C-alpha positions in Angstrom: 132.1 174.5 -64.6 128.7 175.8 -65.8 126.9 173.1 -63.9 128.6 174.0 -60.7 127.9 177.6 -61.3 124.2 177.0 -62.0 123.9 174.6 -59.0 125.9 176.5 -56.4 125.5 180.0 -57.8 122.4 180.5 -55.6 123.9 179.1 -52.4 123.2 182.3 -50.5 119.5 182.1 -51.4 119.4 178.5 -50.4 121.0 179.2 -47.0 118.8 182.2 -46.4 115.7 180.0 -47.1 117.0 177.2 -44.8 117.7 179.7 -42.0 114.4 181.5 -42.5 112.5 178.2 -42.3 114.4 177.2 -39.1 113.5 180.6 -37.6 109.9 180.5 -38.8 110.3 183.5 -41.1 108.2 182.3 -44.0 107.8 185.8 -45.5 111.6 186.1 -45.7 111.8 182.7 -47.4 109.1 183.7 -49.9 110.7 187.1 -50.7 114.1 185.4 -51.1 112.8 182.8 -53.5 110.9 185.4 -55.5 113.9 187.8 -55.6 116.2 185.0 -56.7 113.8 183.9 -59.5 113.3 187.4 -60.8 116.9 188.4 -60.6 118.1 185.2 -62.4 115.4 185.2 -65.1 115.0 188.9 -65.8 118.2 190.6 -64.7 120.9 188.1 -65.5 119.3 186.7 -68.7 118.3 190.2 -69.9 121.8 191.5 -69.4 123.2 188.5 -71.2 120.9 189.1 -74.2 121.7 192.8 -74.2 125.5 192.2 -74.0 125.2 189.5 -76.7 123.2 191.8 -78.9 125.7 194.6 -78.6 128.6 192.4 -79.8 126.8 189.9 -82.1 123.9 191.4 -84.0 122.6 188.0 -85.0 122.5 185.4 -82.2 121.8 181.7 -83.0 120.2 179.3 -80.6 119.5 175.6 -80.9 115.7 175.2 -81.4 115.5 171.9 -79.5 117.5 173.2 -76.6 115.4 176.4 -76.4 112.2 174.5 -76.6 113.3 172.2 -73.8 114.2 175.3 -71.6 110.8 176.9 -72.4 108.9 173.7 -71.5 110.7 173.3 -68.2 110.1 177.0 -67.4 106.4 176.7 -68.1 106.1 173.5 -66.0 108.0 175.2 -63.1 105.7 178.2 -63.2 102.6 176.1 -63.2 103.9 173.8 -60.5 104.7 176.7 -58.2 101.8 178.9 -59.1 98.8 176.6 -59.2 99.0 175.4 -55.5 99.3 179.0 -54.4 96.4 180.2 -56.5 94.3 177.3 -55.4 94.9 178.1 -51.7 94.3 181.8 -52.1 91.0 181.3 -53.9 89.6 178.8 -51.4 91.0 180.4 -48.2 89.7 177.5 -46.0 91.7 176.1 -43.1 91.1 172.5 -44.2 92.5 173.3 -47.6 95.8 174.6 -46.0 97.0 171.1 -45.1 96.0 169.8 -48.6 98.0 172.7 -50.2 101.1 171.9 -48.0 100.9 168.3 -49.1 100.6 169.2 -52.8 103.4 171.8 -52.4 105.7 169.2 -50.9 104.9 166.7 -53.7 105.5 169.4 -56.3 108.9 170.2 -54.8 109.9 166.6 -55.0 108.6 166.4 -58.6 110.6 169.5 -59.6 113.7 168.1 -58.0 113.3 164.8 -59.9 112.7 166.7 -63.2 115.8 168.8 -62.5 118.0 165.7 -62.2 116.3 164.2 -65.2 117.1 167.3 -67.2 120.7 167.1 -66.1 120.9 163.6 -67.4 119.2 164.8 -70.6 121.5 167.7 -71.0 124.8 166.1 -70.0 124.4 162.5 -71.1 121.6 161.5 -73.5 121.2 164.6 -75.6 124.5 166.5 -75.0 124.8 167.4 -78.7 121.7 169.6 -78.5 123.5 171.9 -76.1 126.9 172.2 -77.6 128.2 174.8 -80.0 128.8 174.0 -83.6 132.3 175.6 -83.4 133.3 173.3 -80.6 136.9 172.7 -81.3 138.2 176.0 -82.6 139.3 177.6 -79.3 141.8 176.1 -76.9 140.5 176.1 -73.3 142.5 177.9 -70.6 143.7 175.6 -67.8 141.7 176.0 -64.6 143.0 178.4 -62.0 142.2 176.0 -59.1 142.4 172.2 -59.0 139.1 170.4 -58.2 140.0 169.5 -54.6 141.1 173.1 -53.8 138.0 174.5 -55.4 135.8 172.1 -53.4 137.5 173.1 -50.1 137.2 176.7 -51.0 133.5 176.2 -51.8 132.9 174.4 -48.5 134.6 177.2 -46.5 132.6 179.9 -48.3 129.4 177.9 -47.7 130.0 177.6 -44.0 131.0 181.3 -43.7 127.9 182.3 -45.6 125.7 180.0 -43.4 126.8 181.9 -40.3 126.2 185.2 -42.0 122.7 184.2 -43.0 121.8 183.4 -39.4 122.8 186.8 -38.4 120.9 188.4 -41.3 117.7 186.6 -40.4 118.1 187.7 -36.7 118.7 191.3 -37.9 115.6 191.5 -40.1 113.1 189.9 -37.7 111.8 193.3 -36.5 111.5 194.6 -40.0 109.3 191.6 -41.2 106.9 191.8 -38.3 
C-alpha cells in the first residue's frame, strides 16, 4: 500500500510534466517538479513530524534507514542541481547540448537508483524499515480488491490525463 501511494501519489505531477513537455511548456514542467518536491519534502514531511510530535513526544527512527534516506536525498539534490548550476555558470550554447546529455544520463541513473532502493527496502534489508512492534495490531481488511483498485487507478489516471491537457492549454497565456 505504501509503495503504491509513494509511486502513484504524484501521478498528477507526472501527467502535467508529460503534457507540458509535449506542448513545449518547459517552465510549467520546471515549476511543477519544483512544487512537487517542495510540497512533498517540506509540507507533507513537516506536517507528519508536527502531528507525530503532538501525539508522541519521543519519536524513534531506525538509524540505518534514516541514513539511507539522507544519502539518497543528498545524491538526488546533487544529481539534479549540479547540471543546472554548471549550465547557468557557463551560459554557452555548445554547453547546452552537453548539459542535456548529462541531464538525461542523470535521470536514467536516478531511476536505476530508485529501483535498487526498492529492492533494498523491500527484499534485501526489509528488517531495517519495519517497526519493532510489528505483530501487535491486527490489520484491517482492504476496502477494495487489487483488480478493482487497479481499474479505479487506471480510470482516474486517464481522466486526470485529459484534465492536464486542458490545464496546460489554459495556462499557456499566463506562462508567456
